[in-house]
N, C-alpha and C positions, 0 to 999 in steps of 0.2 A: 763378532758372531758367537763366540763361545760363552762370554760372561753371562748373559741371562740364563742360560741353560745349565751351566755347571753346578750351581747349588743343588737343584733337584737331581742331577745325575749323581753327585756325591751322596745325597740323602738316600737315594735308591740302594746305595751300598751299605747304608747304615752309618754314614759319617756326618749326621746332622751337626754335631758338636764341633766339627772341624771346618765349618763353613768359612770362617775368617781366614783359614790357611790357603784358600783357593787363590786369593790375591797376594797374601803376605809372602808365601813361599816363592811365588812368581817374582815378586819384587826383591826378594833376598838375592836370588841368582842375578837378576838384572843389576842390582846395585854392586855386587861382588865383581861383576864382569866389566863395569864401567872403566876402572883404571886401565885394564888391558885394551879395551876398545878405544879409549882416548889416546893411549900411547901409540897403538897401531895406526889410528887415523892420521897421526902426525908423522908416521915413518913410512908405513907401506902404502898408505893412501886412503882416501875417503871411500872409494867405490868397493875395494875388497872388504872393508868392514861392514858396509851395507849389505853385501852379498852374504856374509856369514849369518847376519841376523835373519835375512830373508830365507835362507836355506833352512834354518832351524824350524821356522814356521811351517815350511813345506813337510819336513819330516814328522814333526809332532802331530800334525793333522792326521797322519796315517797310524800314529801309534795310540792315540786316545781310544779307538774302538777295542784295542787290545787289553786295555786296563780292566781287571776284574776284581779289584779290591781297593779299599781306601788308601792303603799304603802306596800301591801302584800309581794311583791317580795323583797323589800328592807328590811322588817322586817325579812323575812326569811334568807336573806344574813347575817344579824346581828346574828341570831341564828346559822347559819352554821359556823361562825367564831370560835365557841367553839371546833370544830374538830382541827383546826390548833393550838388553844391555848393549847390543851392537848397532842395530839398524838406526835408531834416532840420533845416536851420537855421530855417526858418519854423516847422516843427512844434514844435521844442524851445521856441522863443520863445512860441508860442501856448499850450503847456501850462503854461509858467511863468506866464503872465498869469492863468490861470484856477484855479490850485490854491493853497490856503493854504499859508503859509510852513512850518508845522509838519508838512506832509504831502508835502513835495517828494520825498523818497526814495521813498515809496510811489507817487507819481504817475509818477516816472521808471520804477519798476518795472512799473506798469500799461502805460505806453507801450511799454516794452521787451517785455513779455509779448506784445502784439499784433504788434509788429514781428517777434518771434521765430517766431510761427506762420507768417508769410509766408516768413521765412527758412528755416524747417524744410520746408515744403511745396514751395517753389519748386524747389530743386535735385532733389527726388525726382520731382515732376511734369514738370520740364523733361527729365530723362533718360528718363522713361517715354515722353513724347511723341516725343522723338528716336528712341528705338529702334523705335517703332511706325510713325510717320508721317514721320519726317525732321526734320532741324534747321530748315528753313524754317518748317515748321508751328509748331515750338516758338518761333521768333522772333515769328511773328504773334501766338501766344497771349500772349506777354509784353506785347505792345502792347495786347491786349484787357484784361488785368488793369490795366494803367496807366490805361487809359481809364475804368475803373470808379473809380479814385482821383480822376480829374478830376471825374467826375460828382458824387462825394461832396463835393469841395471847393467846388463851385459853390453848395452848400446850406449852407455853414458861415458863421457870423456872425463878422465881423472883431472882434478884441479890442484892436487898437491905438487908443487915443483920440487924436483930432486928427491923423488920417492926412493926408497930402498927395498931390496928383496928381503923377504921374510927370513928371519933366523931365529931358532929356538931361544936365544939369548934375549930377544926382545920381550920375552914373556916374564923376565925378571922385573918385579915391580918394586919401585922405591917410594918413599914417603911423598916426594914431589910429583909422582905419577898418580897418586890417589886424589890429590886436590891442588888447585892453584889458589893461593890466598887472595889474589886480586879480585876474583869473582865471588868471594864468600858473602858479601852483602846480598847479592842477587840469590845466592843459594839458600841463605837463611830464610828469605822472604818466601822462596819457593817451597822450603821444607814445611812451613806452618800453613801455607795456603792450600797445599795438595792433601794435607791430612784428611780434609773433608771428602775428597774424591775417593779415598780408600773406603770411607763410610758409605758413600753412594754406591760403589761398585759391589759392596758386600750385602747391603741391606735392601736396596731397591727391588731386586727380584721377589723377595719374600713380601715386602710392602705391596707390590703389585698384585700378589695372590690375595692378600688381605683385603684390598680394595676391589677385588674381582675385576682387575684389568686383565683381559684375555691374553694379550701379547706382552710377555715380560720385557721385551726390548723397547716398548714405546716410551718409556721414560728417557732412555739414552738417546732415542731418536729426537725427541722434542728438545732435550738438552743441547744436543749437538747442532740441530738445525737453528736454534736461537743463537748459538755462537757464530754460525756462519755469517750472519747479518752484521756482526760488529767487529770481527777479527781485522779486516783490512782497514776498516775506518779507524778503529782504535789504534792500530799500529801506526797509521799516518799521524794521528793525534799525538802519540808518543814521540815521533820524529819532530813534530812541530812545537809542542809545549813541554817536552821532557818526559822521561820514563816514570819518575817518582809520583808526580800528581796523578797520572792516568792509573798507576798501580794502586795508589790510595783509594781513589774512587771506587775501583772495582772490588777492593777488599771489602769495603763496606757493603756493596751490593751482594757479595758472596755470603757475608755474615747474615744479612737479612733473608736471603733465599734459604739458608739452612734452618733458621728459626721458623720460616713459613712451612717448610716441608715437615718439620717436627710435628706440626699439628694438623697436617693435611689428613681429613677424614673422608674425602670424596675423590673420585677419579679426576674431576675438574681441578680441584685444588692441587692434587698431585701433579697434573700436567702443567698447571701455572707455576708451581714450584720449579719444575724442570726448566721451563722458559726463563724464569728469573735467574736461576743458577747458570744456565748456558749463556745468557747475555753477559753476566758479570766475569765468568771464567774466560769467555771469548775475548773480552777486553783486557783481562789480566795477563794471560799467557804470552801473547806476542811482545808486550811491553817488558816483561821479565826476561825473556830470551834476548831481546834486543839489548837490554841493560847489561846482561851478562857479556854479550859480544863487545859492547862499548869498553867494559872493564878489563877485558882479557888481554893477554900478550898475544899478538897476532901470529907469532910463531908456535904458539901452544893452543891453537883453537880447539883441537881435538880434546886435549886434557881439560880445557875450560868447560866445554860442553859436557864432558864426563862428570865434572865437579857438579854442574848444575843438575844433571840427571841423577847422580847419587843422592843428592838432596831430595829430588822428586820421588825416588824409589823408597827412601827411608820414610818419608812423609806418608805416601800411600800405604806402605807396608805396615807401619805402626797403626795407622788409621784402620785398616782392614783387620789386623790382629785384635786391636783393643775393642773394635766393634763386636766381633765374634765373641769376645770374653764377656762384655757387658750384655749383649743381646740375648745369648743363650736360647735362641728360638722362641722368645716371648715377645709378641708384637707390641705389648705395652712399654717395653724398653725402647722403642724407636725414638721417642721424644727425648730420652736421656743421651743416646748416641749422637743425635743431630744438635742437641744443645751443647754437648761437649765439643762438637766440630765447629760451632759458631765461636766458642770462647777461644779455641786454639787458633782459628783464623785471625781473631782480633790481636793476638800476640804479634803477628807480622805487621799489623797496623802500627802498633806502638813502637815496635822496632824501627820501622822505616821512619816515623816521625823523629825518633831520637838520632837516627843515622843522618837525616837531612839537616837537623839542628847542628850536629857535630861538624858536618861538611861545611856549612855556611861559617861556623866559628873559625875553622881552620882557614878558610879562604879569606876571612876578614884579617886574621893574624898575618897571613902571608902578604896581604896588601899593605898592612901597616908597616911590616918589615921592609918592603920595597920602597916606601916613602922615606923611612928613616935612612 
């Protein structure tokens, strides 16, 4: 709900040159809090971690109307990042606990399907509320939706066996709490494929204005609705044919979408680009998450999901920050930021190809050793 309106809100305070920080500061805190949320999800439980994230959203919605300076708004974005640092980590671990191994891709697709409904409707509703009643009402409405999430969480049964009571000592973080090496291949692919999403979050509100699209949330709505139709299907395909082939196909689709959006000069092309991107990202995301669960130690699911999300936050944060640096409020620079997003996405493609070749070579060597 907030994303499409925040750039203009920041600009009204004289902070146009800080537009990239709206997303990047949010992701900094989200990334820094992942090791804590991952460790706590594996010790005190999945539900308490999800509750922390949801409560932060409730509180921040009431604080946004109180910000009256660029510094205050950016500081609040930093605080708001805790919501994303905790909620998705606990949710992904919770889902991994309750689904059978051979249906992980499908499960991640279902989870993504419902997340996408919220992501599709949020920007659309947020812009409508802002246009009719003002941005403060939109902020309060976001808190109301977050509170509904809290209400649901209070009625969910914990899935972590042998959970422990919280102790302050649990907040001490070691290197092995920051990441788990087993899921690094999935995390690296995530890092480079979500860079472009940081670009999209930062630049599309201004691009909407330039193309005279009345509702700034319309790109996100079409993007997310397109992803709805492929998430569950592609998740099932990754269960059947493997994670890597599905990921590769959708990386190519994502790259093509960025190139298309870079040269969109009409509202129709803008929306078509959103549909292309949503279709590819909707196929990519459940496969990457299922792959990470496949690779992870089942006793460290929380930390494994935190590792994946740290990569996600770094990718989005760097994408948003670098976009703000390159864009500088000049619409003619849009083609450069989306062109760079396409190139960064293809890094993931070539990395995954090399990873698959190395994996096959190792498997052939192991087979030869067994025969000897």
